[in-house]
Every structure is written in C-alpha cells, then in structure tokens.
Backbone as a chain_set.jsonl record, in Angstrom:
{"seq": "DREWAFINAAVARLIPADELGPGAKEAGVPEFVDRQLNTPYATGSIWYMQGPFNPDVPKEMGYQLPLVPKQIYNLGIA", "coords": {"N": [[0.819, -1.204, 0.0], [1.951, 1.23, 0.763], [3.974, 1.549, -1.165], [2.428, 1.709, -3.479], [1.003, 4.056, -2.991], [3.133, 5.842, -2.998], [4.085, 5.649, -5.693], [1.83, 6.623, -7.088], [1.721, 9.262, -6.063], [4.232, 10.189, -6.909], [4.174, 10.06, -9.768], [2.08, 11.796, -10.242], [3.189, 14.151, -9.375], [5.4, 14.453, -11.07], [4.287, 14.597, -13.691], [1.806, 16.466, -13.786], [-1.788, 16.821, -13.98], [-3.32, 19.296, -16.041], [-4.745, 22.293, -17.498], [-4.54, 21.573, -20.12], [-4.801, 18.861, -20.346], [-4.918, 15.397, -19.149], [-2.871, 14.198, -16.426], [-0.018, 12.129, -15.572], [-0.952, 10.29, -13.674], [-3.722, 10.159, -14.173], [-3.595, 9.173, -16.716], [-2.929, 6.569, -16.375], [-0.364, 5.73, -15.647], [0.67, 4.709, -13.13], [-0.497, 2.106, -13.058], [0.63, 1.049, -15.371], [3.385, 0.987, -14.689], [3.247, -0.8, -12.525], [2.376, -3.158, -13.813], [4.536, -3.556, -15.573], [6.574, -4.118, -13.786], [6.103, -6.691, -13.141], [6.9, -8.342, -15.142], [8.864, -10.748, -17.05], [11.329, -9.493, -17.611], [11.613, -7.464, -15.609], [11.594, -8.964, -13.272], [13.837, -10.402, -13.508], [13.936, -12.947, -14.523], [14.72, -13.612, -17.075], [17.296, -12.916, -17.221], [20.865, -13.301, -16.968], [21.982, -14.071, -13.938], [24.125, -14.851, -12.343], [26.995, -14.522, -10.327], [30.428, -13.424, -10.888], [29.724, -10.163, -9.564], [30.748, -7.072, -10.523], [30.855, -3.863, -10.085], [32.784, -2.035, -10.851], [33.886, -2.493, -13.325], [34.5, -1.721, -16.853], [31.895, 0.047, -18.629], [31.21, -1.249, -20.977], [31.131, -3.885, -20.342], [28.66, -4.492, -19.462], [25.651, -4.754, -17.417], [26.212, -4.841, -13.943], [25.23, -5.474, -11.367], [23.762, -7.256, -8.588], [21.05, -6.973, -8.507], [17.694, -6.957, -9.719], [15.467, -5.08, -11.936], [12.947, -4.766, -10.563], [13.679, -5.041, -7.864], [15.36, -2.832, -7.628], [13.568, -0.687, -7.995], [11.938, -1.141, -5.716], [13.797, -0.694, -3.622], [14.457, 1.976, -4.153], [12.009, 3.271, -3.731], [11.607, 2.735, -1.049]], "CA": [[0.0, 0.0, 0.0], [2.823, 2.413, 0.817], [4.631, 1.689, -2.466], [1.401, 2.15, -4.427], [0.752, 5.469, -2.695], [4.295, 6.595, -3.454], [4.085, 5.709, -7.159], [0.761, 7.537, -7.485], [2.135, 10.629, -5.743], [5.39, 10.562, -7.716], [3.809, 10.35, -11.156], [1.242, 13.003, -10.239], [4.089, 15.287, -9.193], [6.25, 14.597, -12.252], [3.482, 15.036, -14.833], [0.483, 16.761, -13.241], [-2.882, 17.216, -14.879], [-3.494, 20.74, -16.146], [-5.836, 22.69, -18.387], [-4.335, 20.992, -21.442], [-5.129, 17.448, -20.369], [-4.646, 14.582, -17.97], [-1.497, 13.958, -16.016], [0.425, 10.734, -15.607], [-1.824, 9.457, -12.839], [-4.977, 9.976, -14.902], [-3.302, 8.415, -17.932], [-2.693, 5.177, -16.017], [1.05, 5.399, -15.495], [0.927, 3.777, -12.014], [-0.864, 0.754, -13.462], [1.635, 0.619, -16.343], [4.601, 0.645, -13.944], [2.954, -2.013, -11.766], [2.374, -4.301, -14.739], [5.885, -3.757, -16.093], [7.416, -4.698, -12.746], [5.759, -8.101, -13.009], [7.277, -9.016, -16.382], [10.121, -11.501, -16.917], [12.466, -8.564, -17.596], [11.726, -6.782, -14.322], [11.856, -9.92, -12.199], [15.141, -10.982, -13.763], [13.864, -14.363, -14.898], [15.355, -13.817, -18.378], [18.646, -12.368, -17.111], [21.915, -14.104, -16.343], [22.167, -13.425, -12.635], [25.166, -15.492, -11.555], [28.134, -13.642, -10.136], [30.664, -12.325, -9.952], [29.219, -8.836, -9.908], [31.82, -6.114, -10.292], [30.399, -2.577, -10.617], [33.903, -1.179, -11.254], [34.379, -2.828, -14.665], [34.045, -0.768, -17.877], [30.475, -0.026, -18.986], [31.056, -2.194, -22.078], [30.961, -5.225, -19.773], [27.248, -4.691, -19.167], [25.077, -4.57, -16.084], [27.052, -5.549, -12.982], [24.678, -5.496, -10.014], [22.967, -8.46, -8.339], [19.649, -6.577, -8.355], [16.871, -6.851, -10.925], [14.744, -3.811, -11.904], [11.917, -4.72, -9.52], [14.365, -4.791, -6.599], [15.874, -1.454, -7.633], [12.41, 0.138, -7.73], [11.549, -1.31, -4.316], [14.778, 0.001, -2.787], [14.318, 3.418, -4.377], [10.771, 3.74, -3.088], [11.824, 2.683, 0.408]], "C": [[0.862, 1.266, 0.0], [3.527, 2.639, -0.519], [3.657, 2.21, -3.504], [1.103, 3.636, -4.233], [1.914, 6.327, -3.185], [4.301, 6.75, -4.972], [3.017, 6.675, -7.656], [1.155, 8.988, -7.229], [3.288, 11.087, -6.641], [5.004, 10.904, -9.149], [2.923, 11.59, -11.251], [2.101, 14.257, -10.104], [4.934, 15.533, -10.448], [5.489, 15.125, -13.465], [2.055, 15.28, -14.333], [-0.551, 17.045, -14.33], [-2.942, 18.745, -14.905], [-4.623, 21.036, -17.125], [-5.71, 22.095, -19.795], [-4.654, 19.5, -21.5], [-4.758, 16.708, -19.109], [-3.153, 14.475, -17.667], [-1.189, 12.473, -16.067], [-0.497, 9.824, -14.804], [-3.129, 9.151, -13.576], [-4.787, 9.146, -16.174], [-2.959, 6.947, -17.647], [-1.245, 4.768, -15.853], [1.311, 4.493, -14.285], [0.597, 2.323, -12.369], [0.145, 0.195, -14.455], [2.906, 0.171, -15.625], [4.391, -0.66, -13.179], [2.982, -3.247, -12.661], [3.781, -4.6, -15.258], [6.792, -4.42, -15.059], [7.072, -6.151, -12.454], [6.02, -8.87, -14.292], [8.561, -9.82, -16.153], [11.359, -10.596, -16.885], [12.667, -7.987, -16.198], [12.029, -7.72, -13.168], [13.184, -10.635, -12.386], [15.113, -12.427, -14.214], [14.468, -14.649, -16.273], [16.79, -13.277, -18.388], [19.603, -13.435, -16.61], [22.259, -13.409, -15.042], [23.146, -14.18, -11.736], [26.348, -14.539, -11.458], [29.315, -14.08, -10.991], [30.098, -11.015, -10.482], [30.305, -7.832, -9.549], [31.418, -4.772, -10.893], [31.517, -1.654, -11.094], [34.457, -1.501, -12.642], [33.884, -1.786, -15.668], [32.578, -1.011, -18.249], [30.214, -1.039, -20.106], [30.824, -3.624, -21.599], [29.516, -5.492, -19.369], [26.881, -4.473, -17.712], [25.821, -5.424, -15.074], [26.528, -5.488, -11.551], [23.849, -6.759, -9.812], [21.481, -8.177, -8.188], [18.943, -6.533, -9.703], [16.06, -5.563, -10.835], [13.694, -3.716, -10.792], [12.541, -4.427, -8.155], [14.881, -3.358, -6.509], [14.723, -0.482, -7.368], [12.013, 0.072, -6.262], [12.506, -0.59, -3.374], [14.659, 1.508, -2.925], [13.087, 3.995, -3.701], [10.931, 3.755, -1.575], [12.648, 3.876, 0.858]], "O": [[0.544, 2.246, -0.675], [3.667, 3.779, -0.962], [4.014, 3.058, -4.322], [0.968, 4.38, -5.205], [1.704, 7.413, -3.725], [4.498, 7.852, -5.483], [3.28, 7.469, -8.56], [0.945, 9.849, -8.085], [3.317, 12.236, -7.082], [5.45, 11.916, -9.69], [3.004, 12.344, -12.22], [1.77, 15.305, -10.66], [5.156, 16.679, -10.839], [5.981, 15.996, -14.182], [1.197, 14.404, -14.444], [-0.218, 17.453, -15.442], [-2.647, 19.402, -13.907], [-5.362, 20.138, -17.528], [-6.668, 22.115, -20.567], [-4.767, 18.934, -22.587], [-4.335, 17.308, -18.121], [-2.304, 14.642, -18.543], [-1.991, 11.669, -16.541], [-0.785, 8.703, -15.225], [-3.582, 8.006, -13.594], [-5.721, 8.496, -16.643], [-2.726, 6.172, -18.575], [-0.927, 3.58, -15.914], [2.119, 3.572, -14.402], [1.346, 1.414, -12.01], [0.485, -0.987, -14.401], [3.443, -0.898, -15.916], [5.262, -1.529, -13.185], [3.558, -4.27, -12.291], [4.17, -5.763, -15.37], [7.678, -5.197, -15.416], [7.699, -6.772, -11.595], [5.432, -9.928, -14.514], [9.266, -9.594, -15.169], [12.333, -10.909, -16.2], [13.777, -8.021, -15.666], [12.656, -7.316, -12.189], [13.609, -11.393, -11.514], [16.159, -13.072, -14.283], [14.706, -15.809, -16.608], [17.419, -13.193, -19.443], [19.199, -14.364, -15.91], [22.768, -12.288, -15.044], [23.015, -14.154, -10.512], [26.657, -13.829, -12.414], [29.191, -15.038, -11.755], [30.009, -10.798, -11.69], [30.729, -7.756, -8.396], [31.615, -4.554, -12.088], [31.243, -0.605, -11.678], [35.4, -0.851, -13.092], [32.948, -1.043, -15.371], [32.09, -2.14, -18.188], [29.131, -1.62, -20.18], [30.371, -4.473, -22.365], [29.185, -6.61, -18.973], [27.704, -4.061, -16.895], [26.043, -6.61, -15.315], [27.323, -5.454, -10.611], [23.286, -7.282, -10.774], [20.726, -9.059, -7.779], [19.526, -6.12, -10.705], [15.967, -4.991, -9.749], [13.576, -2.673, -10.149], [11.99, -3.648, -7.377], [14.843, -2.743, -5.443], [14.886, 0.458, -6.591], [11.778, 1.103, -5.631], [12.066, 0.058, -2.424], [14.747, 2.236, -1.937], [13.134, 5.098, -3.157], [10.456, 4.668, -0.899], [12.937, 4.013, 2.047]]}, "num_chains": 1, "name": "protein.A"}
C-alpha cells in the first residue's frame, strides 16, 4: 500500500494534470509501472544473474549489479 501510494504521488508530481489534459496518474502510469514490474524482464527471470558482480568494470561489460529492476524500484521507493 505504501509503495502504491508513493508511485501515485510521484507520477502526479512529475506530470500533473493541467488545463491541457490529464497527467500521468490519470493516464494510467501507475498501473503501467505495476504491470511492467511483473514481467520476466523486471523480475530478472530472463537475465543471467550469476556472479561475480563487479560494478567497477568498464560499462562495455554490461550490467554488474545483483539486483533486478523490480528490486531497484523497491529500494528506491523505500
């Protein structure tokens, strides 16, 4: 419930409704984010997630954290 409230408040703040039209909340962005965070990509089920993880390697080596997008969102919201 707290995460849902945060996402709703955040999208409403980032793209508010105005006289020209709906904002992100009215356009369904919270629902979109929620659905996206339950996909194979966001849960990491299609990622190679075996270590070692070394965030100090060159960017060309790819993603180097043991966290999947859903976990990063959860940590950021907390």
